[in-house]
TIVEXPA-134251 format. One record per residue (C-alpha): residue in one letter; x, y, z. Coordinates in pm, whole numbers, padded with zeros to 5 digits, always signed. Last residue first. Example, Ala and Ser with C-alpha at 12.3 -4.5 7.8 and 13.67 -1.06 7.14 Angstrom:
REM residues 2
S+01367-00106+00714/A+01230-00450+00780/
//
This chain:
REM residues 316
D-00400-02627+05408/P-00234-02808+05119/L-00123-02597+04819/N-00332-02624+04504/N-00461-02265+04498/K-00142-02104+04369/H-00008-02402+04178/H-00189-02382+03842/R-00088-02663+03607/K-00118-02551+03247/L-00318-02757+03000/V-00429-02450+02804/V-00799-02456+02710/V-00920-02337+02370/L-01285-02258+02293/S-01350-02269+01920/L-01571-02066+01689/G-01672-02145+01335/V-01646-02103+00963/N-01689-02379+00709/T-01562-02477+00368/F-01662-02782+00161/M-01475-03010-00073/T-01498-03302-00317/L-01278-03594-00403/E-01351-03850-00671/D-01436-04219-00618/W-01805-04204-00708/P-02016-04507-00615/P-02016-04398-00340/A-02019-04048-00190/Q-01727-03820-00272/P-01422-03833-00049/I-01327-03522+00151/V-01126-03202+00102/H-01206-02983+00401/S-01164-02604+00396/N-01133-02433+00731/T-01228-02092+00871/F-01152-01994+01227/L-01238-01767+01518/R-01056-01892+01827/F-01150-01792+02181/A-00877-01849+02437/L-00851-01980+02791/P-00572-02020+03048/M-00717-01734+03254/D-00578-01396+03359/A-00539-01217+03024/M-00779-01418+02809/W-00629-01508+02473/Y-00796-01402+02147/D-00699-01638+01865/V-00732-01575+01491/S-00762-01869+01253/A-00669-01992+00907/G-00745-02295+00693/F-00637-02625+00549/N-00780-02975+00530/M-00689-03297+00354/G-00845-03615+00225/V-00830-03989+00270/G-01113-04235+00220/S-01430-04386+00360/Y-01799-04437+00280/T-01909-04797+00264/E-02090-04988-00007/N-01776-05058-00206/G-01806-05237-00541/T-01685-04921-00707/L-01970-04883-00953/D-02236-04940-00687/E-02545-04990-00901/S-02872-04801-00861/E-02695-04465-00876/V-02865-04227-00633/G-03112-03983-00792/P-03418-04146-00635/Y-03310-04066-00278/L-03582-04187-00045/I-03689-04473-00274/V-03333-04527-00400/D-03214-04592-00042/Q-02865-04447-00025/N-02827-04423+00353/L-02475-04430+00495/D-02418-04393+00870/Y-02078-04426+01041/G-01884-04295+00745/V-01505-04283+00758/N-01274-03998+00670/F-00897-03997+00711/S-00736-03656+00703/F-00422-03472+00600/G-00312-03146+00756/F-00266-02772+00726/D-00335-02488+00965/V-00275-02113+00952/S-00230-01888+01254/A-00287-01534+01381/H-00239-01471+01753/I-00384-01186+01962/N-00306-01163+02336/S+00019-00966+02291/P-00148-00704+02074/L-00031-00724+01711/F+00297-00551+01620/Y+00490-00878+01646/F+00319-01006+01330/V+00626-01211+01235/P+00681-01382+01573/K+00297-01412+01602/F+00262-01600+01271/D+00163-01930+01436/F+00176-02230+01202/S-00050-02515+01314/A+00025-02867+01193/N-00223-03144+01127/P-00322-03501+01198/A-00682-03540+01083/I-00954-03776+01198/Q-01285-03715+01019/L-01610-03879+01121/A-01901-03937+00887/Q-02273-03904+00828/I-02380-03961+00468/Q-02733-03925+00331/G-02805-04007-00031/L-02577-03884-00305/S-02813-03805-00595/S-03109-03679-00388/S-02885-03486-00151/E-02751-03516+00203/F-02438-03409+00389/S-02283-03495+00723/Y-01987-03389+00935/N-01812-03506+01250/M-01473-03382+01364/I-01150-03512+01517/R-00840-03295+01497/F-00471-03365+01549/G-00159-03186+01665/P+00180-03056+01561/S+00278-02703+01669/I+00487-02454+01474/D+00615-02108+01568/L+00728-01904+01268/A+01033-01709+01146/G+01261-02011+01126/V+01115-02297+01325/P+01026-02197+01680/F+00833-02445+01897/Y+00463-02453+01978/P+00349-02688+02252/M+00137-02985+02133/Q-00214-02926+02005/F-00529-03136+02056/T-00849-03064+01869/A-01220-03129+01916/G-01525-03153+01695/I-01859-03018+01586/N-02024-02988+01246/P-02315-02793+01103/T-02521-02972+00833/L-02469-02980+00458/K-02799-03013+00271/F-02856-03046-00106/S-03215-03026-00224/G-03156-02701-00411/D-03300-02825-00740/E-02963-02799-00912/E-02799-03012-00645/Q-02464-02947-00478/L-02188-03183-00374/S-01996-03193-00703/V-02028-02813-00724/A-01809-02779-00416/A-01966-02648-00098/I-01937-02307+00070/I-02073-02178+00403/P-02057-02482+00630/I-02115-02391+00998/G-01856-02490+01257/G-01845-02584+01624/F-01535-02622+01832/A-01382-02788+02134/S-01022-02724+02230/I-00717-02882+02385/Q-00379-02721+02436/Y-00035-02837+02549/Y+00185-02558+02679/Q+00438-02324+02515/Q+00168-02132+02326/H+00023-02005+02654/T+00348-01819+02714/R+00617-01930+02954/K+00746-01678+03205/T+01123-01655+03186/G+01265-01813+03497/E+01289-01608+03814/Y+01627-01549+03968/K+01676-01452+04328/Y+01963-01228+04435/E+02067-01289+04792/E+02001-00996+05013/Q+02151-00652+05064/L+02225-00606+04696/A+02531-00397+04620/S+02494-00032+04533/Y+02577+00064+04175/D+02295+00318+04136/D+02352+00551+03846/Y+02256+00314+03566/K+02221+00445+03213/F+02036+00228+02964/D+01949+00522+02737/D+02125+00770+02511/Y+01936+00682+02195/E+02075+00623+01850/D+02318+00354+01959/M+02508+00270+01640/W+02820+00463+01745/D+02862+00239+02048/N+03199+00377+02152/D+03097+00497+02497/N+03080+00146+02641/A+03044+00222+03010/M+03292+00050+03238/F+03190-00191+03511/E+03441-00319+03763/G+03467-00653+03947/N+03783-00764+03770/Q+03622-00717+03428/Y+03288-00590+03300/F+03213-00385+02990/Y+02887-00193+02981/K+02629-00120+02710/V+02724-00412+02484/A+02463-00443+02208/S+02323-00788+02123/N+01968-00666+02199/V+02071-00549+02547/V+02400-00637+02715/P+02538-00483+03037/V+02202-00487+03219/M+02267-00373+03576/G+02043-00483+03863/N+02315-00589+04105/E+02252-00954+04019/M+02345-00892+03658/R+02111-00900+03358/L+02236-01002+03014/S+01991-00953+02728/D+01900-01085+02382/I+02231-01266+02342/N+02340-01449+02026/G+02542-01159+01884/V+02721-01120+02218/L+02897-01454+02162/V+02892-01676+02470/G+03227-01786+02618/E+03214-02060+02880/A+03386-02032+03217/T+03497-02340+03404/D+03360-02518+03710/L+03012-02622+03598/G+02693-02681+03795/I+02561-02329+03753/P+02707-02186+03435/V+03048-02012+03459/I+03003-01711+03230/Y+03223-01523+02985/V+03032-01277+02767/T+03189-01221+02427/A+03225-00965+02148/E+03312-00625+02292/D+03404-00752+02638/V+03213-00891+02936/K+03401-01089+03201/T+03353-01322+03497/V+02978-01375+03493/K+02880-01638+03749/G+02583-01850+03643/V+02239-01859+03486/V+02175-01953+03123/Y+01857-01869+02931/T+01604-01992+02679/G+01353-01744+02533/D+01439-01803+02165/Y+01636-01479+02150/F+01872-01582+02428/V+01863-01466+02789/I+02191-01458+02983/K+02142-01434+03360/G+02411-01306+03591/H+02580-01384+03918/L+02874-01161+03981/A+03240-01250+03954/F+03543-01067+04089/I+03652-01334+04335/A+03626-01627+04093/G+03803-01450+03808/S+04062-01312+04047/L+04126-01662+04178/L+04183-01800+03831/P+04412-01511+03739/L+04604-01562+04065/I+04657-01936+04020/L+04884-01945+03716/A+05107-01651+03804/R+05126-01768+04165/I+05236-02112+04049/I+05505-01955+03830/T+05626-01731+04110/K+05638-02024+04350/M+05860-02209+04103/
//
Protein backbone atom coordinates (compact mmCIF):
# COMPACT_ATOMS: atom_id res chain seq x y z
CA UNK A 1 0.00 0.00 0.00
CA UNK A 2 2.81 2.41 0.86
CA UNK A 3 4.44 1.60 -2.45
CA UNK A 4 1.27 2.49 -4.32
CA UNK A 5 0.88 5.78 -2.44
CA UNK A 6 4.53 6.61 -3.08
CA UNK A 7 4.07 5.85 -6.78
CA UNK A 8 1.12 8.24 -6.93
CA UNK A 9 2.58 11.07 -4.87
CA UNK A 10 6.18 11.15 -6.11
CA UNK A 11 5.32 12.24 -9.67
CA UNK A 12 3.19 15.06 -8.28
CA UNK A 13 5.93 16.16 -5.92
CA UNK A 14 8.57 16.00 -8.64
CA UNK A 15 6.40 18.19 -10.85
CA UNK A 16 6.07 20.75 -8.07
CA UNK A 17 9.74 20.61 -7.06
CA UNK A 18 11.16 20.76 -10.57
CA UNK A 19 9.04 23.67 -11.79
CA UNK A 20 10.10 27.14 -12.84
CA UNK A 21 7.92 30.16 -13.23
CA UNK A 22 7.31 30.98 -16.85
CA UNK A 23 5.27 33.27 -19.06
CA UNK A 24 3.44 32.03 -22.16
CA UNK A 25 2.67 34.80 -24.65
CA UNK A 26 0.08 34.09 -27.35
CA UNK A 27 -0.07 35.65 -30.80
CA UNK A 28 -2.86 38.03 -29.87
CA UNK A 29 -0.74 39.56 -27.08
CA UNK A 30 -2.46 37.80 -24.17
CA UNK A 31 -0.38 35.72 -21.80
CA UNK A 32 -0.44 33.17 -18.97
CA UNK A 33 1.93 33.20 -15.99
CA UNK A 34 2.54 30.19 -13.78
CA UNK A 35 4.79 27.25 -12.94
CA UNK A 36 6.05 25.39 -16.01
CA UNK A 37 6.41 21.70 -15.24
CA UNK A 38 7.24 20.28 -18.66
CA UNK A 39 7.98 21.24 -22.26
CA UNK A 40 7.90 18.56 -24.96
CA UNK A 41 7.62 18.54 -28.75
CA UNK A 42 3.97 19.55 -28.86
CA UNK A 43 2.85 20.86 -25.48
CA UNK A 44 3.84 23.18 -22.66
CA UNK A 45 2.47 22.14 -19.26
CA UNK A 46 1.89 25.06 -16.91
CA UNK A 47 0.12 25.53 -13.57
CA UNK A 48 -1.43 29.02 -13.94
CA UNK A 49 -1.32 31.31 -10.94
CA UNK A 50 -4.37 30.63 -8.82
CA UNK A 51 -4.80 27.03 -9.99
CA UNK A 52 -3.51 23.77 -8.54
CA UNK A 53 -3.25 21.54 -11.60
CA UNK A 54 -1.22 21.78 -14.77
CA UNK A 55 -2.83 22.76 -18.05
CA UNK A 56 -1.47 21.69 -21.43
CA UNK A 57 -0.97 24.46 -24.02
CA UNK A 58 -0.27 23.44 -27.62
CA UNK A 59 3.05 24.79 -28.90
CA UNK A 60 1.36 25.86 -32.14
CA UNK A 61 -0.59 28.53 -30.23
CA UNK A 62 2.45 30.00 -28.46
CA UNK A 63 4.37 33.03 -29.67
CA UNK A 64 7.00 32.70 -26.93
CA UNK A 65 7.68 31.02 -23.60
CA UNK A 66 10.11 32.81 -21.29
CA UNK A 67 11.37 31.18 -18.09
CA UNK A 68 12.37 32.93 -14.90
CA UNK A 69 16.01 32.00 -15.45
CA UNK A 70 16.05 33.96 -18.70
CA UNK A 71 15.74 31.03 -21.10
CA UNK A 72 13.22 31.06 -23.95
CA UNK A 73 12.36 27.41 -24.72
CA UNK A 74 9.65 28.27 -27.28
CA UNK A 75 9.86 30.98 -29.95
CA UNK A 76 7.36 31.39 -32.79
CA UNK A 77 5.81 27.97 -32.08
CA UNK A 78 9.23 26.31 -32.36
CA UNK A 79 10.59 24.34 -29.40
CA UNK A 80 14.22 25.33 -28.82
CA UNK A 81 14.61 23.51 -25.49
CA UNK A 82 12.79 20.65 -23.82
CA UNK A 83 12.23 20.88 -20.08
CA UNK A 84 11.49 18.09 -17.60
CA UNK A 85 12.46 17.34 -13.99
CA UNK A 86 14.33 20.62 -13.67
CA UNK A 87 16.58 20.00 -16.70
CA UNK A 88 16.76 21.71 -20.07
CA UNK A 89 17.75 19.81 -23.19
CA UNK A 90 18.43 21.48 -26.51
CA UNK A 91 16.16 20.45 -29.36
CA UNK A 92 18.72 19.48 -31.99
CA UNK A 93 16.14 17.92 -34.29
CA UNK A 94 14.58 21.15 -35.50
CA UNK A 95 15.33 20.60 -39.17
CA UNK A 96 13.26 23.67 -40.11
CA UNK A 97 15.44 26.06 -38.13
CA UNK A 98 17.51 27.80 -40.78
CA UNK A 99 19.56 29.80 -38.33
CA UNK A 100 21.62 28.53 -35.42
CA UNK A 101 20.40 31.06 -32.88
CA UNK A 102 18.67 31.11 -29.49
CA UNK A 103 21.62 29.56 -27.70
CA UNK A 104 21.92 30.15 -23.97
CA UNK A 105 25.22 29.49 -22.22
CA UNK A 106 24.36 30.98 -18.88
CA UNK A 107 22.12 28.70 -16.80
CA UNK A 108 22.80 30.40 -13.47
CA UNK A 109 19.85 30.75 -11.14
CA UNK A 110 18.40 34.16 -10.42
CA UNK A 111 19.57 35.72 -7.17
CA UNK A 112 16.30 37.54 -6.62
CA UNK A 113 12.68 36.84 -7.22
CA UNK A 114 11.76 37.01 -10.87
CA UNK A 115 9.39 39.86 -11.64
CA UNK A 116 7.00 39.71 -14.54
CA UNK A 117 5.95 42.73 -16.51
CA UNK A 118 2.76 42.57 -18.54
CA UNK A 119 2.92 43.06 -22.27
CA UNK A 120 2.93 46.78 -22.97
CA UNK A 121 -0.35 47.84 -24.49
CA UNK A 122 -0.27 49.78 -27.72
CA UNK A 123 -2.09 53.05 -28.33
CA UNK A 124 -4.68 51.12 -30.34
CA UNK A 125 -5.72 49.19 -27.22
CA UNK A 126 -7.05 52.31 -25.47
CA UNK A 127 -10.04 54.56 -26.05
CA UNK A 128 -9.34 57.47 -28.39
CA UNK A 129 -10.88 60.86 -29.04
CA UNK A 130 -9.99 63.26 -31.81
CA UNK A 131 -10.84 66.62 -33.30
CA UNK A 132 -10.56 67.23 -37.03
CA UNK A 133 -10.99 69.73 -39.79
CA UNK A 134 -11.68 68.91 -43.43
CA UNK A 135 -11.78 70.73 -46.75
CA UNK A 136 -14.19 69.51 -49.48
CA UNK A 137 -12.40 68.75 -52.74
CA UNK A 138 -15.03 66.91 -54.81
CA UNK A 139 -18.82 67.31 -54.99
CA UNK A 140 -21.41 65.30 -56.87
CA UNK A 141 -22.94 66.81 -60.00
CA UNK A 142 -26.30 67.07 -58.21
CA UNK A 143 -24.74 69.62 -55.83
CA UNK A 144 -22.94 71.73 -58.39
CA UNK A 145 -24.11 74.70 -60.45
CA UNK A 146 -23.25 75.42 -64.07
CA UNK A 147 -22.64 79.08 -63.30
CA UNK A 148 -20.17 78.22 -60.54
CA UNK A 149 -22.30 79.65 -57.74
CA UNK A 150 -22.12 76.45 -55.72
CA UNK A 151 -20.24 76.66 -52.39
CA UNK A 152 -19.27 73.83 -50.04
CA UNK A 153 -17.59 75.12 -46.90
CA UNK A 154 -14.91 73.45 -44.73
CA UNK A 155 -16.17 71.22 -41.95
CA UNK A 156 -15.07 70.39 -38.42
CA UNK A 157 -15.95 67.58 -36.06
CA UNK A 158 -14.91 65.07 -33.45
CA UNK A 159 -14.66 61.30 -33.19
CA UNK A 160 -14.64 58.70 -30.44
CA UNK A 161 -13.09 55.25 -30.94
CA UNK A 162 -13.20 52.21 -28.69
CA UNK A 163 -10.09 50.00 -28.29
CA UNK A 164 -9.17 47.99 -31.36
CA UNK A 165 -9.58 44.23 -31.18
CA UNK A 166 -8.33 41.54 -33.60
CA UNK A 167 -10.78 40.07 -36.10
CA UNK A 168 -9.09 37.83 -38.62
CA UNK A 169 -6.19 39.65 -40.24
CA UNK A 170 -7.31 43.13 -39.15
CA UNK A 171 -7.85 45.15 -35.97
CA UNK A 172 -11.33 46.68 -35.74
CA UNK A 173 -12.67 49.47 -33.55
CA UNK A 174 -16.29 50.68 -33.33
CA UNK A 175 -16.89 54.36 -32.75
CA UNK A 176 -18.89 57.38 -33.84
CA UNK A 177 -18.33 60.74 -35.51
CA UNK A 178 -20.09 64.08 -35.25
CA UNK A 179 -19.44 66.69 -37.93
CA UNK A 180 -20.92 69.90 -39.30
CA UNK A 181 -21.14 70.76 -42.98
CA UNK A 182 -22.88 73.32 -45.17
CA UNK A 183 -23.46 73.99 -48.84
CA UNK A 184 -25.10 76.76 -50.84
CA UNK A 185 -26.28 77.25 -54.42
CA UNK A 186 -28.94 79.19 -56.30
CA UNK A 187 -31.07 76.06 -56.86
CA UNK A 188 -30.65 74.51 -53.39
CA UNK A 189 -30.51 77.47 -51.06
CA UNK A 190 -28.26 77.43 -48.03
CA UNK A 191 -28.14 74.37 -45.78
CA UNK A 192 -26.14 74.02 -42.57
CA UNK A 193 -26.33 70.60 -40.98
CA UNK A 194 -24.93 68.20 -38.42
CA UNK A 195 -24.00 64.61 -39.15
CA UNK A 196 -23.91 61.88 -36.50
CA UNK A 197 -22.37 58.67 -37.77
CA UNK A 198 -21.66 55.38 -36.00
CA UNK A 199 -18.77 53.77 -37.81
CA UNK A 200 -16.08 51.13 -37.72
CA UNK A 201 -12.35 51.61 -38.26
CA UNK A 202 -10.34 48.78 -39.82
CA UNK A 203 -6.62 48.99 -39.00
CA UNK A 204 -4.37 47.22 -41.53
CA UNK A 205 -1.28 47.32 -39.27
CA UNK A 206 -1.28 43.51 -38.69
CA UNK A 207 -1.14 43.08 -42.48
CA UNK A 208 1.23 45.96 -43.25
CA UNK A 209 3.66 44.80 -40.55
CA UNK A 210 6.59 46.15 -42.58
CA UNK A 211 5.53 49.76 -41.91
CA UNK A 212 7.29 51.64 -39.09
CA UNK A 213 5.78 50.86 -35.71
CA UNK A 214 4.31 54.37 -35.34
CA UNK A 215 2.55 54.36 -38.74
CA UNK A 216 -0.97 52.91 -39.07
CA UNK A 217 -3.11 52.67 -42.21
CA UNK A 218 -6.86 52.34 -41.76
CA UNK A 219 -10.16 52.45 -43.63
CA UNK A 220 -13.48 53.58 -42.16
CA UNK A 221 -17.09 52.81 -42.95
CA UNK A 222 -20.33 53.85 -41.29
CA UNK A 223 -23.90 55.03 -41.64
CA UNK A 224 -25.01 58.54 -40.78
CA UNK A 225 -28.00 60.59 -39.75
CA UNK A 226 -28.04 64.15 -41.06
CA UNK A 227 -30.16 66.98 -39.72
CA UNK A 228 -30.18 70.63 -40.75
CA UNK A 229 -30.03 73.32 -38.11
CA UNK A 230 -30.33 76.19 -40.60
CA UNK A 231 -32.23 75.99 -43.91
CA UNK A 232 -32.64 79.09 -46.07
CA UNK A 233 -34.44 78.69 -49.39
CA UNK A 234 -35.70 82.23 -49.84
CA UNK A 235 -36.58 82.53 -53.56
CA UNK A 236 -35.42 86.16 -53.57
CA UNK A 237 -31.91 85.21 -52.43
CA UNK A 238 -31.90 81.91 -54.28
CA UNK A 239 -34.10 82.31 -57.37
CA UNK A 240 -33.41 78.78 -58.63
CA UNK A 241 -35.04 77.08 -55.63
CA UNK A 242 -38.28 75.25 -56.38
CA UNK A 243 -41.19 77.47 -55.35
CA UNK A 244 -43.19 74.49 -54.12
CA UNK A 245 -41.96 71.88 -51.65
CA UNK A 246 -42.66 68.67 -53.55
CA UNK A 247 -42.08 66.48 -50.51
CA UNK A 248 -44.19 68.46 -48.08
CA UNK A 249 -41.16 68.63 -45.78
CA UNK A 250 -39.56 71.99 -45.10
CA UNK A 251 -36.75 70.55 -43.03
CA UNK A 252 -33.47 69.02 -44.05
CA UNK A 253 -32.80 65.54 -42.63
CA UNK A 254 -32.15 61.97 -43.66
CA UNK A 255 -29.82 59.00 -43.49
CA UNK A 256 -26.62 58.52 -45.43
CA UNK A 257 -23.26 56.84 -45.18
CA UNK A 258 -19.57 57.65 -45.15
CA UNK A 259 -16.37 55.81 -46.03
CA UNK A 260 -12.73 56.70 -46.36
CA UNK A 261 -9.11 55.99 -45.51
CA UNK A 262 -6.50 57.46 -43.19
CA UNK A 263 -2.84 57.26 -42.21
CA UNK A 264 -1.83 57.83 -38.57
CA UNK A 265 1.53 59.03 -37.29
CA UNK A 266 1.89 58.27 -33.57
CA UNK A 267 4.19 60.31 -31.35
CA UNK A 268 6.83 58.16 -29.66
CA UNK A 269 6.65 59.51 -26.10
CA UNK A 270 3.19 61.10 -26.01
CA UNK A 271 -0.32 59.67 -26.31
CA UNK A 272 -0.94 61.75 -29.44
CA UNK A 273 -1.25 61.07 -33.13
CA UNK A 274 -1.72 63.08 -36.31
CA UNK A 275 -4.16 61.56 -38.79
CA UNK A 276 -4.26 62.48 -42.47
CA UNK A 277 -7.59 61.35 -43.90
CA UNK A 278 -9.96 61.46 -46.84
CA UNK A 279 -13.67 60.72 -46.46
CA UNK A 280 -16.63 60.55 -48.80
CA UNK A 281 -20.02 61.49 -47.34
CA UNK A 282 -23.31 60.39 -48.88
CA UNK A 283 -25.91 62.89 -47.67
CA UNK A 284 -29.54 63.82 -48.43
CA UNK A 285 -30.25 66.28 -51.21
CA UNK A 286 -31.85 69.59 -50.31
CA UNK A 287 -35.66 69.73 -50.22
CA UNK A 288 -37.81 69.30 -52.20
CA UNK A 289 -35.55 66.64 -53.70
CA UNK A 290 -35.44 63.29 -51.92
CA UNK A 291 -32.36 61.83 -53.65
CA UNK A 292 -28.93 61.33 -52.14
CA UNK A 293 -25.84 63.24 -53.11
CA UNK A 294 -22.17 63.12 -52.08
CA UNK A 295 -19.05 65.11 -51.40
CA UNK A 296 -15.45 64.16 -50.56
CA UNK A 297 -13.07 65.98 -48.27
CA UNK A 298 -9.51 65.71 -47.04
CA UNK A 299 -8.30 66.82 -43.66
CA UNK A 300 -6.12 66.49 -40.60
CA UNK A 301 -7.06 65.13 -37.20
CA UNK A 302 -5.40 65.28 -33.79
CA UNK A 303 -5.94 62.02 -31.88
CA UNK A 304 -5.62 61.75 -28.10
CA UNK A 305 -5.31 58.37 -26.36
CA UNK A 306 -7.29 58.14 -23.12
CA UNK A 307 -4.45 56.45 -21.28
CA UNK A 308 -3.96 57.08 -17.58
CA UNK A 309 -0.38 58.17 -16.89
CA UNK A 310 0.80 57.16 -13.40
CA UNK A 311 4.36 58.44 -13.25
CA UNK A 312 3.56 62.03 -12.27
CA UNK A 313 0.29 61.30 -10.46
CA UNK A 314 1.79 59.91 -7.26
CA UNK A 315 1.20 61.92 -4.05
CA UNK A 316 4.12 63.89 -2.66
